[in-house]
C-alpha positions as CSV (number, residue, x, y, z in Angstrom):
1,M,25.1,5.7,-28.3
2,A,26.0,1.9,-29.7
3,Y,29.2,0.3,-29.1
4,K,29.5,-2.3,-31.3
5,F,32.2,-4.8,-32.8
6,Q,31.8,-7.9,-35.1
7,V,33.2,-11.3,-34.9
8,G,31.9,-12.6,-38.0
9,P,27.9,-13.0,-38.6
10,A,25.6,-12.6,-36.1
11,I,23.7,-15.4,-35.0
12,L,21.0,-15.4,-32.4
13,S,19.5,-18.2,-30.9
14,G,16.5,-18.3,-28.2
15,S,14.1,-15.3,-27.9
16,T,15.1,-11.9,-28.4
17,T,13.3,-8.7,-26.3
18,F,14.4,-5.1,-27.3
19,K,13.4,-2.6,-24.2
20,E,13.7,0.3,-26.9
21,A,13.0,1.2,-30.4
22,V,15.3,-0.7,-33.2
23,S,16.4,0.9,-36.1
24,V,17.8,-1.1,-38.7
25,D,18.5,-0.6,-42.6
26,S,16.8,-3.7,-43.7
27,L,14.4,-5.6,-41.5
28,L,14.0,-8.8,-43.9
29,S,15.2,-10.3,-46.9
30,T,13.2,-11.5,-49.4
31,N,12.5,-15.1,-47.9
32,A,13.7,-14.4,-44.0
33,I,10.6,-15.5,-42.6
34,A,8.2,-16.6,-45.0
35,G,5.2,-18.0,-44.0
36,S,6.1,-17.2,-40.4
37,S,4.6,-14.6,-38.0
38,L,5.6,-12.6,-35.3
39,S,4.8,-14.3,-32.1
40,A,6.2,-15.5,-28.6
41,S,6.5,-18.9,-30.5
42,A,8.6,-17.7,-32.8
43,G,10.9,-15.7,-30.1
44,V,9.7,-12.3,-30.7
45,S,8.8,-10.1,-27.9
46,G,8.2,-6.9,-26.7
47,A,6.1,-4.0,-25.3
48,S,4.6,-2.9,-28.5
49,I,4.8,-3.0,-32.4
50,D,4.4,0.8,-33.6
51,S,4.0,1.7,-37.5
52,D,3.8,5.1,-38.8
53,G,2.0,3.6,-42.0
54,D,0.3,0.5,-42.6
55,A,0.6,-2.5,-41.8
56,T,-1.1,-5.4,-42.9
57,F,-1.8,-8.4,-41.3
58,G,-3.7,-11.9,-42.4
59,T,-5.2,-12.8,-38.8
60,I,-4.1,-11.2,-35.1
61,T,-4.2,-13.6,-32.3
62,M,-2.5,-12.8,-28.8
63,P,-4.0,-13.7,-25.5
64,G,-7.3,-12.9,-24.8
65,F,-8.0,-11.0,-28.4
66,A,-7.9,-12.3,-32.0
67,V,-8.9,-11.2,-35.3
68,D,-9.9,-13.7,-38.4
69,A,-9.7,-13.2,-41.7
70,D,-12.8,-12.2,-42.0
71,G,-12.6,-9.6,-39.5
72,D,-14.8,-11.2,-36.9
73,T,-13.3,-10.3,-33.3
74,A,-13.0,-12.3,-30.0
75,L,-12.0,-10.8,-27.1
76,K,-11.9,-11.5,-23.2
77,S,-13.2,-7.2,-22.4
78,L,-13.5,-4.1,-24.1
79,K,-12.7,-0.8,-22.5
80,V,-13.4,2.5,-24.5
81,D,-12.5,5.7,-23.3
82,D,-15.1,7.7,-21.0
83,G,-17.9,9.2,-23.6
84,S,-17.0,7.0,-26.3
85,T,-19.8,5.9,-28.6
86,I,-20.0,2.7,-30.4
87,G,-22.4,2.6,-33.5
88,S,-23.0,0.9,-37.1
89,D,-21.4,2.4,-40.4
90,S,-24.9,4.4,-40.9
91,Q,-25.8,5.4,-37.1
92,A,-22.6,5.8,-35.3
93,G,-22.8,7.0,-31.9
94,M,-26.0,4.5,-31.1
95,L,-24.3,3.5,-27.4
96,A,-22.3,6.4,-25.5
97,F,-20.3,5.3,-22.4
98,A,-20.3,8.3,-19.7
99,A,-17.5,7.7,-17.2
100,D,-20.0,7.7,-14.2
101,G,-21.4,4.3,-15.7
102,D,-24.2,5.4,-17.5
103,L,-25.4,3.7,-20.8
104,T,-27.5,6.1,-23.2
105,F,-29.2,5.0,-26.1
106,H,-28.9,8.1,-28.9
107,D,-32.3,9.5,-29.4
108,G,-34.6,9.2,-32.3
109,A,-36.9,7.1,-34.2
110,F,-35.0,3.8,-33.1
111,D,-36.3,0.7,-31.4
112,F,-34.4,-1.5,-28.8
113,D,-36.0,-5.0,-29.5
114,V,-35.4,-7.6,-27.0
115,A,-36.2,-10.6,-29.2
116,S,-35.4,-13.3,-26.7
117,H,-38.6,-11.5,-24.5
118,D,-41.0,-14.5,-23.6
119,G,-41.8,-14.5,-20.0
120,S,-39.1,-17.1,-19.3
121,N,-36.1,-15.3,-20.9
122,G,-35.6,-11.8,-22.1
123,L,-35.3,-8.2,-20.2
124,K,-34.2,-8.3,-16.3
125,L,-34.3,-5.1,-14.1
126,G,-32.0,-5.6,-11.0
127,G,-31.1,-9.2,-12.2
128,V,-35.2,-10.0,-11.8
129,L,-36.7,-11.2,-15.1
130,L,-39.7,-8.7,-16.3
131,T,-42.4,-11.3,-17.0
132,S,-45.1,-9.1,-18.2
133,N,-45.1,-9.0,-21.8
134,A,-45.0,-5.9,-24.1
135,A,-49.4,-6.1,-24.4
136,E,-49.8,-6.3,-20.4
137,L,-47.7,-3.5,-20.3
138,N,-49.0,-1.3,-22.6
139,L,-52.4,-1.1,-20.7
140,L,-50.9,1.1,-18.4
141,D,-50.8,3.5,-21.5
142,N,-52.1,7.5,-20.5
143,V,-53.1,6.2,-17.1
144,S,-52.2,8.5,-14.3
145,G,-52.7,9.1,-10.6
146,L,-51.4,5.7,-9.5
147,V,-49.0,4.7,-7.3
148,K,-47.9,1.8,-5.8
149,A,-49.1,1.9,-2.6
150,D,-52.6,1.5,-4.9
151,F,-51.1,-1.9,-6.7
152,T,-50.7,-2.9,-2.8
153,K,-54.2,-2.4,-1.8
154,L,-55.6,-4.1,-5.2
155,A,-53.6,-6.6,-4.4
156,A,-54.7,-7.4,-0.9
157,I,-58.5,-7.5,-1.7
158,T,-60.5,-10.9,-1.7
159,A,-63.9,-10.0,-2.0
160,T,-66.0,-11.3,-4.9
161,A,-67.5,-8.2,-7.0
162,A,-71.1,-9.9,-5.1
163,E,-69.2,-9.2,-1.5
164,I,-68.0,-5.7,-2.4
165,N,-71.7,-5.2,-4.1
166,D,-73.1,-6.0,-1.1
167,L,-71.5,-3.0,1.0
168,T,-73.7,-0.5,-1.4
169,S,-76.7,-1.2,0.5
170,N,-75.2,-1.3,4.2
171,D,-74.5,1.9,6.5
172,V,-70.6,1.6,5.8
173,D,-68.7,4.8,5.1
174,A,-65.3,5.4,4.4
175,A,-64.0,6.2,7.9
176,D,-65.2,2.6,8.8
177,F,-62.8,1.4,6.4
178,T,-60.2,3.4,7.7
179,K,-60.9,2.4,11.0
180,L,-60.8,-1.6,10.0
181,A,-57.8,-1.4,7.8
182,A,-55.6,0.0,11.0
183,V,-56.6,-3.6,13.4
184,T,-54.0,-6.2,12.6
185,S,-55.6,-8.4,14.9
186,T,-56.2,-12.0,14.2
187,A,-59.6,-13.4,14.8
188,A,-58.3,-15.5,17.3
189,E,-56.9,-12.3,19.1
190,L,-60.2,-10.4,18.6
191,N,-61.9,-13.5,20.4
192,L,-60.1,-13.1,23.7
193,L,-62.8,-9.7,24.2
194,D,-65.6,-12.3,23.8
195,D,-67.5,-12.3,27.2
196,A,-64.5,-10.2,29.3
197,A,-65.8,-8.2,32.0
198,A,-64.2,-4.9,33.4
199,A,-62.7,-5.1,36.5
200,T,-62.6,-8.7,36.9
201,V,-60.4,-11.6,35.8
202,V,-62.3,-14.1,33.3
203,N,-60.2,-17.1,32.9
204,S,-58.9,-17.6,29.4
205,K,-60.2,-14.2,28.1
206,A,-58.7,-10.7,28.0
207,V,-57.9,-8.8,31.4
208,I,-59.9,-4.9,31.3
209,Y,-59.3,-2.6,34.2
210,G,-62.0,-1.2,35.9
211,S,-62.9,2.6,35.7
212,S,-60.4,3.2,38.5
213,G,-57.7,1.1,36.9
214,Q,-58.4,-2.0,39.4
215,V,-58.7,-6.0,38.5
216,Q,-59.8,-8.5,41.0
217,A,-58.6,-11.8,40.6
218,A,-57.9,-15.1,42.6
219,S,-54.1,-15.1,42.7
220,V,-51.3,-13.4,40.6
221,V,-48.7,-15.2,39.1
222,V,-45.5,-13.7,38.0
223,A,-42.3,-15.5,36.7
224,D,-39.1,-16.3,38.4
225,D,-37.4,-13.6,38.9
226,G,-40.3,-11.2,38.3
227,A,-40.9,-8.1,39.8
228,I,-44.3,-6.0,41.2
229,G,-44.2,-2.4,41.5
230,A,-45.7,0.9,40.3
231,V,-45.3,3.1,37.5
232,G,-42.5,5.0,38.6
233,D,-40.4,2.0,40.0
234,L,-41.1,-1.3,38.0
235,D,-38.9,-3.6,40.4
236,M,-40.4,-2.6,43.5
237,I,-40.6,-6.1,44.9
238,T,-38.6,-9.0,43.3
239,L,-39.8,-12.9,43.5
240,D,-37.0,-15.5,42.5
241,A,-37.4,-19.4,41.9
242,G,-36.1,-19.7,45.4
243,N,-38.9,-18.4,47.1
244,D,-36.8,-15.5,48.3
245,V,-38.8,-11.8,48.0
246,T,-36.5,-9.0,47.7
247,F,-37.3,-5.2,48.4
248,A,-35.6,-2.7,46.4
249,S,-33.1,-0.9,48.2
250,D,-34.9,2.6,48.5
251,L,-38.2,1.1,49.3
252,D,-39.9,1.7,52.7
253,I,-42.1,-0.8,54.3
254,I,-45.3,1.3,56.3
255,M,-47.5,-0.8,58.6
256,A,-50.1,1.8,59.5
257,E,-51.7,-1.1,62.1
258,G,-50.5,-4.4,63.1
259,K,-47.1,-5.8,64.0
260,L,-44.3,-7.2,62.1
261,K,-43.9,-10.9,62.7
262,L,-40.6,-12.8,62.4
263,G,-40.9,-16.8,62.3
264,S,-44.3,-16.3,63.9
265,V,-43.1,-14.2,66.5
266,A,-44.1,-10.3,67.0
267,V,-41.5,-7.9,67.3
268,T,-42.7,-6.0,70.2
269,S,-39.8,-3.0,70.2
270,T,-40.7,0.5,68.6
271,A,-38.7,1.6,65.7
272,A,-36.9,4.3,68.1
273,E,-35.9,1.0,70.5
274,L,-34.6,-1.0,67.5
275,N,-32.9,2.1,66.3
276,K,-30.5,2.0,68.9
277,L,-28.7,-1.0,67.3
278,D,-27.9,0.9,64.3
279,G,-24.2,1.0,63.1
280,A,-23.7,-1.8,65.4
281,D,-21.4,-4.5,63.8
282,S,-21.4,-8.3,64.4
283,N,-19.1,-7.6,67.6
284,V,-22.6,-6.8,69.5
285,T,-23.7,-10.5,70.7
286,A,-26.7,-12.0,72.9
287,A,-23.8,-12.6,75.8
288,K,-22.2,-9.3,75.7
289,L,-25.7,-7.4,75.9
290,S,-26.1,-10.1,78.9
291,T,-22.8,-9.0,80.3
292,L,-23.5,-5.3,80.1
293,S,-27.1,-5.7,81.5
294,A,-25.0,-6.9,84.9
295,L,-23.0,-4.0,85.0
296,S,-24.0,-0.9,87.5
297,D,-24.2,2.7,86.0
298,A,-21.2,3.6,87.9
299,E,-19.6,0.9,86.8
300,I,-19.9,1.4,83.1
301,G,-18.9,5.0,84.2
302,F,-15.5,4.3,84.6
303,V,-15.2,2.8,81.7
304,D,-17.2,6.2,79.5
305,G,-14.6,8.3,78.8
306,A,-11.3,6.1,79.1
307,S,-9.1,6.6,76.1
308,A,-6.8,3.6,75.3
309,G,-2.7,4.4,76.4
310,S,-3.5,7.7,78.0
311,G,-4.7,8.1,81.8
312,V,-8.0,10.3,82.3
313,A,-9.1,11.0,85.6
314,S,-11.2,9.0,87.7
315,K,-11.5,6.7,84.9
316,A,-10.2,3.0,83.8
317,L,-7.0,2.6,82.7
318,V,-6.5,1.0,79.0
319,L,-3.6,0.1,77.8
320,D,-2.9,0.8,74.2
321,S,-2.2,-1.7,71.4
322,D,1.4,-2.0,72.6
323,K,0.6,-2.4,76.0
324,R,1.2,1.2,77.2
325,V,-0.3,3.8,79.0
326,A,0.6,7.7,79.3
327,S,-0.1,11.0,80.7
328,V,-0.2,9.4,84.5
329,D,0.8,11.9,87.3
330,R,1.7,9.4,89.9
331,F,1.5,5.7,91.6
332,T,1.3,5.4,95.1
333,G,2.8,2.1,96.9
334,N,5.6,0.3,98.2
335,D,6.3,-2.1,95.6
336,F,5.6,-1.8,92.1
337,R,6.6,-4.2,89.6
338,F,6.7,-3.6,85.9
339,S,8.3,-5.6,82.6
340,E,7.9,-2.6,79.9
341,E,9.1,1.0,79.8
342,V,8.0,3.1,82.5
343,K,7.9,7.1,81.6
344,S,7.1,9.9,83.1
345,G,7.8,13.4,83.0
346,N,8.4,14.3,86.4
347,A,10.1,12.7,89.1
348,I,10.0,9.1,89.8
349,S,9.9,8.5,93.7
350,I,9.8,5.3,95.4
351,S,9.8,4.9,99.2
352,G,11.4,2.3,101.1
353,S,13.1,-0.2,98.5
354,G,12.6,-0.2,95.0
355,V,12.2,-3.2,93.2
356,I,11.8,-3.1,89.6
357,S,11.2,-6.4,87.7
358,G,11.5,-7.7,84.6
359,S,13.3,-6.0,81.9
360,S,11.8,-2.4,82.7
361,H,12.6,0.6,81.1
362,F,12.5,3.5,84.0
363,Q,12.9,7.5,81.9
364,G,11.6,10.1,84.3
365,G,11.4,13.8,83.5
366,G,13.2,14.8,86.9
367,N,15.4,12.8,89.6
368,I,15.0,9.3,90.4
369,T,15.2,8.7,93.7
370,V,15.0,5.2,95.7
371,A,14.9,5.8,99.2
372,G,17.0,2.4,99.8
373,D,18.7,-0.1,97.9
374,G,17.4,0.3,94.1
375,V,17.2,-3.3,91.9
376,F,16.7,-2.7,88.3
377,G,15.8,-5.6,85.6
378,G,16.1,-3.9,83.1
379,E,17.3,-0.6,81.4
380,I,17.5,2.7,82.8
381,S,17.6,5.9,81.0
382,L,19.0,9.0,82.4
383,G,17.5,12.7,81.0
384,S,20.5,14.3,82.7
385,L,24.0,13.3,84.5
386,F,25.3,10.2,85.8
387,K,27.1,10.8,88.8
388,M,29.7,9.0,90.9
389,P,31.6,9.6,94.2
390,D,34.9,10.7,92.7
391,N,33.8,12.4,89.2
392,T,37.5,13.4,88.5
393,S,38.2,14.1,84.9
394,G,39.6,12.0,82.5
395,K,38.6,8.9,84.5
396,I,36.8,5.8,83.4
397,L,34.5,3.1,84.6
398,V,36.5,0.1,85.1
399,A,34.9,-3.2,86.5
400,D,36.8,-4.8,89.1
401,G,34.8,-8.5,89.9
402,T,32.5,-6.5,92.4
403,S,31.5,-3.2,91.5
404,F,32.4,-0.4,88.8
405,Q,34.9,2.0,89.8
406,E,36.5,5.2,88.5
407,A,40.2,4.9,87.3
408,A,42.6,7.3,85.2
409,M,43.4,6.1,82.0
410,S,47.4,5.4,81.3
411,G,49.5,4.0,78.4
412,D,50.0,4.5,74.8
413,I,46.6,6.2,74.9
414,T,45.4,9.4,77.1
415,I,41.8,10.4,77.1
416,A,40.2,13.9,77.7
417,S,37.6,14.7,80.0
418,G,35.3,15.4,76.7
419,G,35.9,11.7,75.7
420,A,38.5,12.1,72.8
421,T,41.5,9.9,73.0
422,T,45.2,10.4,71.8
423,I,47.6,7.9,70.9
424,G,51.0,8.6,71.6
425,A,54.0,9.4,69.0
426,G,55.4,6.4,68.0
427,K,52.9,4.1,70.3
428,V,51.8,2.0,66.9
429,L,54.4,-0.8,66.2
430,H,54.1,-3.6,63.4
431,S,53.1,-5.9,66.0
432,M,49.9,-3.8,67.0
433,L,48.7,-3.7,63.2
434,A,46.4,-6.4,62.0
435,D,47.1,-9.1,59.4
436,D,44.3,-7.2,57.0
437,I,45.4,-3.7,57.5
438,I,45.4,-3.6,53.6
439,S,43.9,-6.3,52.6
440,G,40.7,-5.3,54.8
441,Q,40.5,-2.0,53.1
442,D,38.3,-1.1,50.4
443,E,40.0,-1.6,47.2
444,L,41.0,1.7,45.2
445,A,39.8,1.5,41.4
446,H,42.2,2.3,38.7
447,A,40.1,4.9,37.5
448,D,40.4,6.5,41.1
449,I,43.9,7.0,41.5
450,A,45.5,10.3,41.4
451,D,48.7,11.1,40.4
452,A,48.4,13.2,44.1
453,D,48.0,9.8,46.1
454,D,50.8,9.1,48.3
455,M,51.9,5.8,50.1
456,M,54.3,4.7,53.0
457,I,58.0,3.9,52.1
458,D,60.8,2.8,54.3
459,D,63.6,4.5,53.3
460,G,66.5,3.1,55.0
461,G,64.6,2.9,58.1
462,V,62.8,5.8,58.1
463,V,59.0,6.0,57.1
464,K,58.3,8.8,54.3
465,K,55.7,9.6,51.8
466,V,56.0,8.9,48.3
467,G,53.7,10.0,44.8
468,V,52.0,7.4,43.0
469,D,53.3,9.8,40.3
470,S,57.1,9.4,41.3
471,L,56.9,5.5,41.9
472,R,55.1,5.5,38.4
473,D,57.9,7.3,36.8
474,H,61.0,5.1,38.7
475,F,59.7,2.0,37.0
476,F,59.0,3.5,33.9
477,G,63.0,4.7,34.0
478,V,64.2,1.2,34.0
479,V,62.1,0.0,30.9
480,S,64.6,-0.9,27.9
481,G,64.7,-2.4,24.8
482,D,62.6,-1.8,22.0
483,A,60.5,1.1,23.5
484,A,61.0,3.2,25.9
485,I,58.8,5.1,28.5
486,A,58.7,8.9,29.4
487,D,57.8,10.6,32.7
488,G,54.4,10.7,32.3
489,G,53.8,7.5,30.5
490,V,54.6,8.0,26.9
491,L,56.3,5.3,25.2
492,T,58.3,5.4,22.1
493,I,58.8,2.5,20.3
494,A,62.2,2.4,18.4
495,G,62.9,3.2,14.7
496,G,62.7,-0.6,13.0
497,A,61.8,-2.4,16.1
498,V,58.6,-3.6,15.0
499,H,58.9,-6.8,13.1
500,H,56.5,-8.9,11.6
501,S,56.5,-11.8,14.5
502,M,55.5,-9.0,16.9
503,L,52.2,-8.7,14.6
504,S,49.2,-10.1,16.1
505,E,47.6,-12.4,13.3
506,D,44.3,-10.0,13.3
507,V,46.4,-7.0,12.5
508,I,44.4,-6.6,9.8
509,S,41.2,-9.2,10.0
510,G,40.4,-7.4,13.3
511,Q,39.7,-4.2,12.2
512,D,36.7,-2.3,11.0
513,A,35.7,-2.4,7.2
514,N,36.4,0.1,4.9
515,T,33.1,0.4,2.9
516,D,34.3,4.0,1.3
517,P,37.6,3.4,0.0
518,Q,39.1,6.6,-1.4
519,D,41.7,7.3,-3.7
520,A,43.6,8.9,-1.3
521,D,43.4,6.3,1.3
522,L,47.1,4.4,2.0
523,L,48.7,1.0,2.0
524,M,51.9,-0.3,2.8
525,L,54.2,-1.5,0.0
526,D,57.7,-3.3,0.2
527,D,59.2,-1.5,-2.3
528,G,62.4,-4.1,-2.6
529,P,63.4,-6.3,0.0
530,G,63.7,-4.3,3.3
531,T,62.1,-0.9,2.3
532,V,58.8,0.0,3.6
533,K,56.6,2.8,1.6
534,K,53.2,3.8,1.1
535,I,51.1,3.7,-2.0
536,T,48.0,5.1,-2.3
537,L,44.7,3.2,-3.7
538,A,44.3,5.5,-6.9
539,N,48.3,4.1,-7.9
540,L,47.4,0.8,-6.9
541,G,44.6,0.8,-9.1
542,V,46.7,1.9,-12.2
543,Y,48.8,-0.9,-11.7
544,F,46.3,-3.5,-11.1
545,A,44.5,-1.8,-14.8
546,G,47.8,-2.3,-16.4
547,G,49.5,0.8,-16.1
548,V,48.7,4.6,-17.2
549,P,46.1,4.8,-20.3
550,T,48.2,4.4,-23.6
551,G,47.0,6.4,-26.4
552,R,47.5,5.0,-29.9
553,G,47.5,7.1,-33.1
554,D,45.6,6.2,-36.7
555,A,48.2,3.7,-37.1
556,D,49.0,-0.2,-36.7
557,A,50.0,-0.7,-33.0
558,T,51.1,-3.7,-31.0
559,L,49.1,-3.3,-27.8
560,T,50.4,-3.5,-23.9
561,E,48.6,-4.5,-21.2
562,G,46.1,-1.8,-19.5
563,L,43.7,0.2,-21.5
564,Q,44.5,1.2,-24.8
565,Y,42.6,4.3,-26.6
566,A,42.6,5.3,-30.0
567,S,43.9,9.2,-29.5
568,A,43.1,10.0,-33.4
569,T,40.1,9.4,-36.0
570,I,40.8,6.0,-37.9
571,T,40.8,6.8,-41.2
572,A,41.7,3.5,-42.9
573,N,41.8,-0.3,-41.7
574,R,44.0,-0.5,-38.9
575,T,45.9,-3.7,-37.1
576,W,46.0,-3.7,-33.1
577,T,48.6,-6.5,-32.2
578,L,48.2,-8.0,-28.7
579,P,51.4,-8.6,-26.7
580,A,53.3,-11.7,-27.0
581,S,52.4,-13.9,-24.3
582,A,56.1,-14.1,-23.2
583,G,55.8,-11.7,-19.8
584,L,52.2,-12.2,-19.8
585,T,50.7,-13.9,-16.3
586,V,47.1,-15.2,-16.6
587,G,44.3,-12.5,-15.2
588,D,46.2,-9.9,-17.3
589,K,44.1,-7.6,-19.0
590,V,43.7,-5.4,-22.6
591,I,41.0,-2.9,-22.6
592,V,40.7,-1.2,-26.2
593,K,38.4,1.9,-26.9
594,A,38.0,3.4,-29.8
595,A,37.4,7.3,-31.1
596,V,35.2,7.9,-34.0
597,V,35.8,5.2,-36.8
598,N,35.0,6.5,-40.8
599,S,32.8,4.6,-42.3
600,G,33.9,1.5,-44.1
601,V,37.1,0.8,-42.1
602,A,37.7,-0.7,-38.8
603,I,40.2,-1.5,-36.5
604,T,41.5,-5.4,-36.3
605,I,42.6,-6.7,-33.0
606,S,44.6,-9.5,-33.9
607,P,46.0,-12.7,-31.7
608,D,49.9,-12.6,-31.8
609,G,51.9,-15.6,-33.1
610,S,50.1,-18.6,-31.9
611,Q,47.6,-16.9,-29.4
612,S,43.7,-17.4,-30.0
613,I,40.4,-15.2,-29.0
614,D,38.0,-17.1,-28.3
615,D,36.8,-19.1,-31.4
616,G,39.9,-18.2,-33.2
617,Q,38.2,-15.1,-35.4
618,P,39.2,-11.8,-35.3
619,V,37.9,-9.0,-33.8
620,K,36.7,-5.7,-35.2
621,L,36.0,-2.6,-34.0
622,E,33.9,-0.8,-36.3
623,E,31.5,2.0,-34.7
624,D,32.4,4.8,-33.7
625,Y,33.8,4.6,-29.6
626,A,33.8,1.1,-30.0
627,A,35.2,-0.8,-26.8
628,L,35.9,-4.5,-25.6
629,T,38.1,-6.2,-22.9
630,L,40.0,-9.0,-23.4
631,V,41.5,-11.4,-20.5
632,Y,44.4,-13.6,-20.5
633,V,43.1,-16.9,-19.2
634,A,45.3,-19.6,-20.2
635,A,48.7,-19.9,-22.4
636,D,48.0,-18.3,-25.8
637,T,44.6,-18.1,-24.8
638,W,42.4,-14.5,-24.4
639,R,38.4,-14.4,-23.7
640,L,36.3,-11.4,-24.5
641,V,34.1,-10.2,-21.2
């Protein structure tokens, strides 16, 4: 549907592009573009030119394609539909183009003549010029049975006719030629067999093994890092450039006779004797073996069967990695000195005076008995009771400068026989409290404070508890002014108490953006001084658009701001006058929308008084449902947008 208004004649400058079909009553006048052509340089461009009838052109020129007045055609490339053909007037379909790329010349009494074929130019097959001429190719006419291999054999023959004829007088048959054809060696290679002898190496001649697979030579040389081996294991012995000989890891060396020498010294030990060292590590040295040989069998027997860290009968005691030994039944003697822990599963008994030096730790499974005075330089661990002469219930050990004595606890604290202490009622005074009695505690986070939590309060000299919730509501009760807080924390702002000065500068800018405004969304509006009301976006939009749309009938009219629309069919020329400048402000809009406009009539939009519209010419709405928008941009000045 085309919306049209007219302001004088249409003058188009620059190029014009039509993206859809253009329908006109009269395309060109007699002298409109005489001598011109439809081209980009003439300012006419488009996707295509379609004609239901004949189209006559003098010439056609476009990028990559041209047709001159004689019909000669020049083009960059030609693409035809799959299965299409090209031919002459008399022989249509001479060439056929298949979808798979095959090009077919039609059947019949027709010639395909490559006139330029002269051995240097002409027919190529696979990019290679065919140098044979037609007469040479015709030599194969009616020849059958030939294959490519036959030509290969023929090309390899260098013998003359006389040489070939000599074969007829010798005992040479086809089998001999078959054998000879299989030989690929050169003459020099065949000469290596001359004077060669089986089972013996002849210098500069081929090596031929004897009947038993043997060969005799003065020396055998292999390349650096080369190997010697058997058929089943090729790298049994490897010889490297550094004169090292490496035997394969899975190789056994068997000496049927003779002896093994290391550094010219013969090894006299048997294999069984050498195997006794199997598994020995680098700790086995000659010095250690010499020391071992100096021990008697009885002395070695004390070590044999000994266990590190554990006592074994009739064996040497060997300390473990922590310098400890366990499972020893008893030590017998008068004086023992230990520097580490001593544990026993039975009683520990020391006759005479017991002196335990160092930081030793005695632990016995039974009683520890010292006949005389016991002097301990370390800890004493008891598995049962520690008894004093008195042992009265409720007494504690107190040092008096000489020894520990039993004493009864008294004062602000008492102690029971089980060890529980009790502070007497009213015994804790302020002076007994440390300064960090509060600050030294873990802080209770805000989220962890519960209404049921209690605090201590001095109620006129009497210590009482008070709930956190009661203390909170007490403080809320003294709040006054523009807001009040009820028990529980509900704050109520008094009506009319929020003034402009109370609002933050980002009260609007600090909010999330509304990217999907709706007609029902609300704004606040000052409806006259001192009265705040709400307004929807829909009503605000009506206000900005100039108010509620106004219908105009089939008559002259004076327009107002906002949308003006024809509410009836326009049957005669009508004049709709823009609103007077008085009362207008820059930015005001008038939107005009026609209804059906009968043929030959129009709605003329006329400025009021000294007003002007763009260049001053009147604006007409001539088509059905045509529309326009005018904006008041300056005093007495309207612009079409």
